[in-house]
C-alpha positions as CSV (number, residue, x, y, z in Angstrom):
1,X,0.0,0.0,0.0
2,X,3.0,2.3,0.1
3,X,2.7,5.3,-2.1
4,X,-1.0,5.9,-1.5
5,X,-1.6,9.6,-0.7
6,X,-3.6,10.8,2.2
7,X,-6.8,11.4,0.1
8,X,-6.7,7.9,-1.2
9,X,-6.2,6.5,2.3
10,X,-9.1,8.5,3.6
11,X,-11.3,7.2,0.8
12,X,-10.2,3.6,1.4
13,X,-10.7,4.0,5.1
14,X,-14.2,5.4,4.6
15,X,-15.1,2.6,2.3
16,X,-13.8,-0.3,4.5
17,X,-14.9,1.1,7.9
18,X,-18.6,0.5,7.6
19,X,-19.6,1.0,11.2
20,X,-20.7,4.5,12.3
21,X,-18.9,6.0,15.4
22,X,-21.9,5.3,17.7
23,X,-22.2,1.7,16.4
24,X,-18.5,1.0,16.9
25,X,-18.6,2.5,20.4
26,X,-21.6,0.3,21.3
27,X,-19.8,-2.7,19.9
28,X,-16.6,-2.0,21.8
29,X,-18.6,-2.1,25.1
30,X,-19.6,-5.7,24.5
31,X,-18.0,-8.8,26.0
32,X,-17.6,-10.3,22.5
33,X,-15.5,-7.2,21.4
34,X,-13.3,-7.4,24.5
35,X,-12.7,-11.1,24.1
36,X,-11.7,-10.9,20.4
37,X,-8.1,-10.5,19.1
38,X,-4.7,-10.7,20.6
39,X,-4.2,-9.3,24.1
40,X,-0.5,-8.4,24.5
41,X,0.5,-8.6,28.2
42,X,-3.1,-9.7,29.0
43,X,-4.5,-6.2,28.7
44,X,-6.7,-4.6,26.0
45,X,-6.6,-6.3,22.6
46,X,-4.8,-4.6,19.7
47,X,-8.0,-4.4,17.7
48,X,-10.1,-3.1,20.6
49,X,-7.5,-0.3,21.2
50,X,-7.6,0.4,17.5
51,X,-11.4,0.6,17.5
52,X,-11.3,3.4,20.1
53,X,-8.9,5.3,17.9
54,X,-11.1,4.6,14.8
55,X,-14.1,6.2,16.6
56,X,-12.0,9.4,17.1
57,X,-10.8,9.3,13.5
58,X,-14.4,9.0,12.3
59,X,-15.4,12.0,14.3
60,X,-12.4,14.1,13.4
61,X,-12.5,16.9,10.8
62,X,-10.2,16.4,7.7
63,X,-8.1,19.4,8.6
64,X,-7.5,18.1,12.1
65,X,-5.9,14.8,11.0
66,X,-2.2,14.3,11.7
67,X,0.4,12.2,9.9
68,X,0.0,9.7,12.7
69,X,-3.8,9.6,12.1
70,X,-3.2,8.8,8.4
71,X,-0.6,6.1,9.4
72,X,-3.3,4.6,11.6
73,X,-5.8,4.7,8.7
74,X,-3.3,2.8,6.6
75,X,-2.9,0.2,9.3
76,X,-6.7,-0.2,9.5
77,X,-7.1,-0.5,5.7
78,X,-4.3,-3.1,5.6
79,X,-5.8,-5.1,8.5
80,X,-9.3,-5.2,7.1
81,X,-8.1,-6.2,3.6
82,X,-5.9,-9.0,5.0
83,X,-8.6,-10.2,7.4
84,X,-11.3,-10.2,4.7
85,X,-9.0,-12.4,2.6
86,X,-9.0,-15.0,5.4
87,X,-12.8,-15.4,5.6
88,X,-13.7,-18.8,7.1
89,X,-16.3,-21.1,5.5
90,X,-19.8,-21.3,6.9
91,X,-21.8,-19.0,9.1
92,X,-19.7,-16.1,10.3
93,X,-22.3,-14.5,12.5
94,X,-20.9,-15.5,15.9
95,X,-17.2,-16.0,15.1
96,X,-14.1,-14.4,16.5
97,X,-13.1,-13.6,12.9
98,X,-16.1,-11.3,12.6
99,X,-15.7,-9.9,16.1
100,X,-12.1,-9.0,15.4
101,X,-13.1,-7.3,12.1
102,X,-15.7,-5.4,14.0
103,X,-13.2,-4.1,16.5
104,X,-11.4,-2.6,13.5
105,X,-14.7,-0.9,12.3
106,X,-15.8,-3.4,9.7
107,X,-18.8,-5.7,10.0
108,X,-18.8,-8.2,7.1
109,X,-22.5,-8.8,7.6
110,X,-23.4,-5.1,7.0
111,X,-24.3,-4.3,3.4
């Protein structure tokens, strides 16, 4: 993904992150959200922490976004793309795979 400019990253981020800020905040408050993903050091999962940051990015004005914000958007886009490519067979409704994606702002069941 290197070489993509900020405008392209914002567009991809907006396309792939399909949960609205309030939806993502509600999701992050659930036990399913808190249990999904890797928990380095036994604390908050990487995806859960990212989800909180995504809420802030979704609410931020374009002019207020920093280089670090764009770097996180790149990380989110890359994660969602990689994770979607690993879709498991069968019903995904109640899977850790879906829960992890939702922590990163994408619900694969949402059209």
